[in-house]
Backbone as CSV, one residue per row, in Angstrom:
resi,resn,N_x,N_y,N_z,CA_x,CA_y,CA_z,C_x,C_y,C_z
1,UNK,-24.510,13.219,55.072,-24.031,12.519,54.126,-22.806,12.537,54.315
2,UNK,-22.505,11.307,53.408,-21.055,11.266,53.398,-20.141,12.031,52.408
3,UNK,-18.712,12.969,52.617,-18.452,13.542,51.513,-17.482,12.779,50.368
4,UNK,-17.573,11.633,50.337,-16.918,10.481,49.480,-18.018,10.617,48.338
5,UNK,-19.191,10.524,48.841,-20.224,10.490,48.021,-20.985,11.505,47.334
6,UNK,-20.718,12.352,48.190,-21.323,13.937,47.633,-20.710,14.171,46.499
7,UNK,-19.503,13.985,46.629,-18.045,14.297,45.778,-18.311,13.562,44.574
8,UNK,-18.450,12.444,44.349,-18.509,11.531,43.475,-19.728,12.024,42.428
9,UNK,-21.026,12.217,43.381,-22.005,12.798,42.551,-21.782,13.901,41.878
10,UNK,-21.290,14.549,42.806,-21.215,16.386,41.546,-20.172,15.890,40.349
11,UNK,-18.895,15.117,40.787,-18.485,14.826,39.824,-18.639,13.985,38.516
12,UNK,-19.616,13.185,39.149,-20.440,12.217,37.538,-21.275,13.138,37.220
13,UNK,-22.125,14.020,37.807,-22.933,15.078,37.034,-21.907,15.809,36.405
14,UNK,-20.717,16.606,36.478,-20.029,17.249,35.955,-19.567,16.812,34.591
15,UNK,-19.134,15.523,34.663,-18.533,14.644,33.571,-19.434,14.455,32.625
16,UNK,-20.774,14.478,33.181,-21.868,13.834,31.928,-22.133,15.537,31.404
17,UNK,-22.207,16.451,32.418,-22.436,18.050,31.390,-21.335,18.041,30.656
18,UNK,-19.981,17.760,30.805,-18.740,18.029,30.219,-18.940,17.194,28.815
19,UNK,-19.247,15.937,29.179,-19.407,15.236,27.717,-20.210,15.596,26.964
20,UNK,-21.476,16.300,27.298,-22.647,16.904,26.331,-22.333,17.795,25.916
21,UNK,-21.268,18.533,26.628,-20.860,20.040,26.016,-19.726,19.634,25.284
22,UNK,-19.166,18.763,25.283,-17.798,18.502,24.703,-16.552,19.801,25.224
23,UNK,-17.117,19.460,26.531,-15.880,19.986,27.139,-14.892,19.576,28.206
24,UNK,-14.935,18.011,27.888,-14.366,17.067,29.235,-12.872,17.235,29.341
25,UNK,-12.178,17.667,27.826,-10.823,17.775,28.091,-10.542,18.732,28.767
26,UNK,-10.826,20.408,28.618,-10.917,21.342,29.099,-10.864,21.602,30.511
27,UNK,-12.046,20.991,30.970,-12.595,20.932,32.138,-11.447,20.000,33.243
28,UNK,-11.148,18.866,32.477,-9.854,17.994,32.813,-8.715,18.880,33.395
29,UNK,-8.236,19.278,32.455,-7.408,20.456,33.223,-7.721,21.570,34.008
30,UNK,-8.612,22.126,34.133,-9.705,23.009,34.969,-9.433,22.433,36.513
31,UNK,-9.649,21.135,36.534,-9.835,20.577,37.672,-8.680,20.094,38.230
32,UNK,-7.516,19.723,37.537,-6.160,19.114,37.588,-5.599,20.582,38.453
33,UNK,-5.763,21.721,37.643,-4.939,22.820,38.275,-5.859,23.532,39.604
34,UNK,-6.826,23.334,39.811,-7.739,23.464,41.057,-7.328,22.417,42.052
35,UNK,-7.326,21.221,41.586,-6.642,20.463,42.833,-5.143,20.552,43.268
36,UNK,-4.566,21.089,42.200,-3.228,21.486,42.245,-2.861,22.629,43.384
37,UNK,-3.937,23.751,42.943,-4.016,24.744,43.625,-4.081,24.606,45.702
38,UNK,-5.659,23.644,45.611,-5.567,22.862,46.899,-4.592,22.591,47.705
39,UNK,-3.696,21.719,46.832,-2.085,21.191,47.313,-1.432,22.147,47.984
40,UNK,-0.700,22.924,46.618,0.359,24.099,47.306,-0.413,25.114,47.776
41,UNK,-1.359,25.301,47.870,-1.879,26.505,48.652,-2.835,26.199,49.856
42,UNK,-2.527,25.561,51.097,-3.295,25.459,52.071,-4.187,26.518,52.514
43,UNK,-3.752,27.740,52.284,-4.891,28.421,52.734,-5.978,28.883,51.762
44,UNK,-6.252,28.428,50.647,-7.223,28.039,49.855,-8.106,27.815,50.380
45,UNK,-8.241,26.330,51.130,-9.271,25.762,51.676,-9.598,26.568,53.105
46,UNK,-9.031,27.203,53.631,-9.217,28.073,54.610,-10.593,29.394,54.111
47,UNK,-9.740,29.647,53.216,-10.591,31.201,52.548,-11.758,30.912,51.977
48,UNK,-11.450,29.312,51.516,-13.099,29.034,51.286,-14.285,28.531,51.648
49,UNK,-13.487,27.739,53.023,-14.327,27.606,53.916,-14.900,28.601,54.727
50,UNK,-14.437,29.831,54.872,-14.449,30.929,55.909,-16.176,31.180,55.329
51,UNK,-17.106,31.286,56.434,-18.384,31.695,55.901,-18.396,33.020,56.076
52,UNK,-17.457,33.934,56.248,-17.444,35.300,56.688,-17.249,35.862,55.208
53,UNK,-16.827,35.289,54.344,-16.406,35.405,53.008,-17.451,35.619,52.100
54,UNK,-18.120,36.714,51.260,-19.084,36.433,50.609,-18.841,35.584,49.325
55,UNK,-20.133,34.839,48.714,-20.297,33.927,47.579,-19.766,34.422,46.351
56,UNK,-19.813,35.563,45.928,-19.001,36.321,44.929,-17.424,36.047,44.737
57,UNK,-17.117,36.589,46.111,-15.378,36.825,46.295,-14.996,35.312,46.324
58,UNK,-15.762,34.074,46.786,-15.160,32.819,46.858,-15.389,32.440,44.974
59,UNK,-16.444,33.148,44.420,-16.252,32.286,43.472,-14.828,32.955,42.014
60,UNK,-14.688,34.235,42.690,-13.355,35.202,41.975,-12.222,34.010,42.487
61,UNK,-12.230,33.835,43.876,-11.249,33.292,44.500,-10.755,31.947,43.741
62,UNK,-12.104,30.975,43.552,-11.818,29.449,42.730,-11.831,29.355,41.460
63,UNK,-12.230,30.769,40.729,-11.823,30.602,39.371,-10.778,30.937,39.178
64,UNK,-9.776,31.944,39.714,-8.366,32.072,39.699,-7.701,30.977,40.128
65,UNK,-8.119,30.161,40.899,-7.160,29.075,41.442,-7.384,27.951,40.192
66,UNK,-8.271,28.084,39.427,-8.339,27.253,38.386,-7.518,27.211,37.006
67,UNK,-7.034,28.154,37.405,-5.624,28.856,36.173,-6.564,30.009,35.662
68,UNK,-5.552,30.589,33.762,-6.313,30.882,33.021,-7.239,30.241,32.234
69,UNK,-8.219,30.894,31.526,-8.956,30.546,30.127,-10.098,29.557,31.117
70,UNK,-10.417,29.793,32.033,-11.564,28.832,32.466,-12.784,28.685,31.733
71,UNK,-13.028,27.586,31.602,-14.556,27.006,30.762,-15.690,27.941,31.492
72,UNK,-16.691,28.197,30.770,-17.929,28.684,31.476,-18.457,27.558,32.490
73,UNK,-18.303,25.856,31.772,-18.739,25.250,32.459,-18.387,25.002,33.765
74,UNK,-17.080,25.094,33.934,-16.206,25.207,35.246,-16.667,26.491,36.169
75,UNK,-16.853,27.665,35.559,-17.369,28.667,36.278,-19.156,28.440,36.648
76,UNK,-19.848,27.808,36.003,-21.443,27.440,36.432,-21.394,26.201,37.300
77,UNK,-20.057,24.961,37.208,-19.966,24.433,38.163,-19.796,25.036,39.990
78,UNK,-19.104,25.880,39.658,-18.286,26.282,40.994,-19.438,27.208,41.484
79,UNK,-20.379,27.710,40.548,-21.397,28.779,41.108,-22.425,27.441,41.794
80,UNK,-22.657,26.541,40.958,-23.453,25.782,41.700,-23.526,25.272,42.986
81,UNK,-21.739,24.734,43.039,-21.476,24.276,44.273,-21.102,25.338,45.619
82,UNK,-21.090,26.570,45.311,-21.324,27.847,46.355,-22.991,28.196,46.538
83,UNK,-23.805,27.648,45.314,-24.875,28.020,45.943,-25.599,27.040,46.785
84,UNK,-25.651,25.749,46.754,-25.347,24.510,47.542,-24.808,24.444,48.811
85,UNK,-23.887,25.397,49.275,-22.959,25.235,50.492,-22.268,24.048,50.219
86,UNK,-21.586,23.375,49.391,-20.642,22.432,49.082,-19.502,22.750,49.082
87,UNK,-19.101,23.797,49.043,-17.672,24.657,49.006,-16.552,23.691,49.684
88,UNK,-16.984,22.866,50.679,-15.967,22.082,51.643,-15.587,20.901,50.710
89,UNK,-16.414,20.817,50.024,-16.399,19.413,49.307,-15.533,19.444,47.758
90,UNK,-15.726,20.515,47.484,-15.079,20.918,46.171,-13.500,20.665,45.678
91,UNK,-12.366,20.443,46.776,-11.355,19.684,46.295,-11.769,18.436,46.163
92,UNK,-12.456,17.484,46.504,-12.452,16.069,46.391,-13.332,15.963,45.333
93,UNK,-14.192,17.257,45.067,-14.962,16.646,43.783,-14.166,17.074,42.697
94,UNK,-12.996,18.174,42.577,-12.351,18.369,41.311,-11.622,16.632,41.779
95,UNK,-10.956,15.842,42.305,-10.344,14.710,41.866,-11.244,13.591,41.922
96,UNK,-12.572,13.586,42.184,-13.083,12.839,41.793,-13.500,12.678,40.395
97,UNK,-13.736,13.918,39.827,-13.559,14.219,38.246,-12.664,13.888,37.640
98,UNK,-11.254,14.026,38.001,-10.019,13.798,37.628,-10.197,12.260,37.454
99,UNK,-10.344,11.375,38.497,-10.524,10.050,38.478,-11.543,9.622,37.470
100,UNK,-12.775,10.093,37.518,-13.419,9.319,36.157,-13.424,9.921,35.110
101,UNK,-12.756,11.006,34.668,-12.603,11.062,33.510,-11.257,10.206,32.881
102,UNK,-10.358,9.967,33.715,-9.012,8.900,33.472,-9.693,7.585,33.387
103,UNK,-10.627,7.183,34.083,-11.547,6.103,33.454,-12.312,6.259,32.231
104,UNK,-13.067,7.173,32.021,-14.143,7.294,30.994,-12.846,7.072,29.683
105,UNK,-11.692,7.731,29.707,-11.026,8.051,28.446,-9.568,7.124,28.463
106,UNK,-10.323,5.828,29.324,-8.920,4.674,29.745,-7.459,5.396,29.394
107,UNK,-7.361,6.244,30.743,-6.178,6.827,31.135,-5.126,6.158,31.985
108,UNK,-4.297,5.606,32.028,-3.607,5.153,32.937,-2.227,6.192,33.305
109,UNK,-2.143,6.070,34.826,-1.062,7.013,35.086,0.347,6.308,35.540
110,UNK,1.486,6.795,34.891,2.988,5.803,34.901,3.734,6.601,35.548
111,UNK,4.768,5.885,36.144,6.290,6.480,36.607,7.141,6.006,36.774
112,UNK,8.263,6.309,36.130,9.405,6.034,35.690,10.427,6.718,36.131
113,UNK,11.244,5.718,37.583,12.203,6.156,38.089,13.292,6.064,37.712
114,UNK,14.449,6.798,37.650,15.710,6.251,36.952,16.853,6.492,38.109
115,UNK,18.280,5.987,37.965,18.869,6.500,38.719,19.500,7.700,37.889
116,UNK,19.659,7.912,36.912,20.337,9.172,36.426,19.051,9.512,35.111
117,UNK,19.230,10.795,34.480,18.333,11.507,33.578,18.675,10.150,32.175
118,UNK,17.352,9.789,31.725,17.638,9.112,30.421,16.514,10.082,29.582
119,UNK,17.280,9.421,28.153,16.821,10.244,26.534,15.217,10.124,26.663
120,UNK,14.841,10.888,25.688,13.151,11.210,25.687,12.818,10.077,24.529
121,UNK,14.106,9.194,23.946,13.583,8.073,22.988,13.240,6.807,23.880
122,UNK,14.263,6.775,25.251,13.997,6.234,26.566,12.435,5.837,27.332
123,UNK,12.189,7.338,27.403,11.132,7.574,27.999,9.769,7.275,27.076
124,UNK,9.788,7.653,26.262,8.975,7.329,24.614,8.799,5.524,25.100
125,UNK,9.774,4.866,24.763,9.544,3.742,24.639,9.159,2.727,26.129
126,UNK,9.153,3.169,26.918,8.837,2.930,28.017,7.268,3.195,28.288
127,UNK,7.070,4.369,27.876,5.549,4.740,27.622,4.660,4.123,26.394
128,UNK,5.195,3.683,25.729,4.191,2.942,24.513,4.502,1.469,25.084
129,UNK,5.211,1.088,25.801,5.090,-0.417,26.595,4.350,-0.549,27.219
130,UNK,4.134,0.921,28.459,2.698,0.872,29.039,1.569,0.904,28.247
131,UNK,1.749,1.668,27.340,0.269,2.001,26.661,0.074,0.486,25.870
132,UNK,0.846,-0.296,25.473,0.665,-1.490,24.769,0.033,-2.628,25.787
133,UNK,0.609,-2.437,26.816,-0.360,-3.282,27.797,-1.170,-2.900,28.388
134,UNK,-1.741,-1.917,28.590,-2.945,-1.116,29.034,-3.990,-1.132,28.029
135,UNK,-4.135,-0.819,26.658,-4.579,-0.425,25.726,-5.354,0.590,25.823
136,UNK,-4.780,1.612,26.611,-4.851,3.078,26.430,-3.946,3.959,26.251
137,UNK,-4.456,5.235,27.042,-3.109,6.177,26.853,-2.223,6.127,28.217
138,UNK,-1.437,6.964,28.122,-0.700,6.859,29.507,-0.193,8.213,29.903
139,UNK,-0.831,8.762,31.355,0.076,10.239,31.385,1.040,9.536,32.315
140,UNK,2.402,10.023,31.663,3.800,9.398,32.347,4.717,10.626,32.493
141,UNK,5.087,9.962,34.032,6.051,11.196,34.751,7.416,10.431,34.892
142,UNK,8.258,10.803,34.980,9.754,10.744,35.042,10.252,11.313,36.214
143,UNK,11.125,10.943,37.050,11.688,11.277,38.334,13.419,10.672,38.547
144,UNK,13.808,11.337,38.943,15.481,10.671,38.547,15.738,10.848,40.467
145,UNK,16.088,9.747,41.026,16.084,9.226,42.357,17.830,8.350,42.458
146,UNK,18.835,9.387,43.027,20.452,8.874,42.708,20.455,7.717,43.800
147,UNK,19.493,7.339,45.009,19.816,6.325,45.222,19.676,4.831,44.825
148,UNK,19.146,4.708,43.831,18.807,3.683,43.081,20.188,3.174,42.584
149,UNK,21.254,4.110,42.463,22.620,3.511,42.001,22.345,3.676,40.725
150,UNK,21.603,2.624,40.227,21.449,2.183,38.366,19.974,1.645,38.348
151,UNK,20.001,1.697,37.050,18.997,0.547,36.547,17.314,1.433,36.454
152,UNK,16.244,0.994,37.063,15.140,2.065,37.157,14.145,1.177,37.569
153,UNK,12.643,1.864,37.959,11.662,1.430,38.410,10.375,1.662,37.663
154,UNK,9.626,0.915,37.004,8.604,1.574,36.431,7.256,1.042,37.463
155,UNK,6.614,1.835,37.495,5.056,1.893,37.859,4.093,2.576,37.114
156,UNK,2.970,1.586,37.613,1.426,1.891,36.822,0.185,1.096,37.181
157,UNK,-0.752,1.603,37.400,-1.720,0.856,38.253,-1.175,0.048,39.292
158,UNK,-1.537,-0.937,39.578,-0.699,-1.781,40.478,0.098,-2.291,40.124
159,UNK,0.762,-1.993,38.944,1.977,-2.979,38.644,3.105,-2.206,39.280
160,UNK,4.445,-2.801,39.175,5.544,-2.238,39.857,6.573,-2.886,39.426
161,UNK,7.984,-2.851,38.277,8.745,-3.564,38.229,10.001,-2.854,38.644
162,UNK,10.744,-3.138,39.826,11.753,-2.554,40.178,13.134,-3.623,39.397
163,UNK,13.823,-2.478,38.599,15.260,-3.421,37.855,16.353,-2.760,38.777
164,UNK,16.406,-1.985,39.527,17.110,-0.773,40.244,18.345,-1.739,40.773
165,UNK,19.277,-1.257,40.679,20.511,-1.751,41.717,20.337,-2.029,43.076
166,UNK,20.037,-0.695,43.482,19.879,-1.021,44.914,19.053,-2.040,45.374
167,UNK,17.547,-2.491,44.983,17.093,-3.425,45.227,17.488,-4.863,45.073
168,UNK,18.226,-5.105,44.110,19.305,-6.480,43.498,20.518,-6.158,44.844
169,UNK,21.029,-5.158,44.977,21.659,-5.060,46.394,21.274,-6.059,47.690
170,UNK,20.160,-5.146,47.841,19.362,-5.470,49.111,18.729,-7.044,49.276
171,UNK,18.425,-7.861,47.905,18.517,-8.762,47.806,19.433,-9.940,47.924
172,UNK,20.384,-9.309,47.688,21.964,-10.395,47.493,22.263,-10.011,49.526
173,UNK,22.243,-8.776,49.775,22.288,-8.552,51.592,21.363,-9.781,51.846
174,UNK,20.298,-9.778,52.180,19.216,-10.460,52.580,19.292,-11.692,52.595
175,UNK,19.609,-12.398,51.174,20.315,-13.675,50.828,21.441,-14.109,51.733
176,UNK,22.699,-13.218,51.985,23.514,-13.606,52.798,23.538,-13.659,54.399
177,UNK,22.453,-12.943,54.849,21.906,-12.959,56.043,21.427,-14.156,56.615
178,UNK,20.785,-14.826,55.837,20.309,-16.109,55.912,21.215,-17.443,56.706
């Protein structure tokens, strides 16, 4: 069976269970931490995929990878995944849960890239603008990129507004080459 299909099925079931127990928000945090652990510590995948490592040790490692205050639902989910020998798909299950949760809660991810640091007030205004357009909440990240020279780039969903000096200069240069 396809890894993506398996991951989404487990993630859907997990979201359904989390909603029933009203733990979806805490579980969202657990899955974000778990996914970040997989990204930051490549050895985690190797350790969990090792068939010689006993299940109870895998359970302990995965619970630790979920951070402090792991929910009982997260613990039960990890135990189920290990029991069904699906631990190779756990990273994808976490990513699928995050995606499904965001869709369920109407959460958009946005990013503001600026040439220099901006005030929190400016960030809040940009975030509010995105929330008004998407009619949902926004998880907003900011990043500083000195190469922009000035201005900003705003990204969310499939929308990208490039109001940077760098892109304007690039446009002028391409016009001059014609």
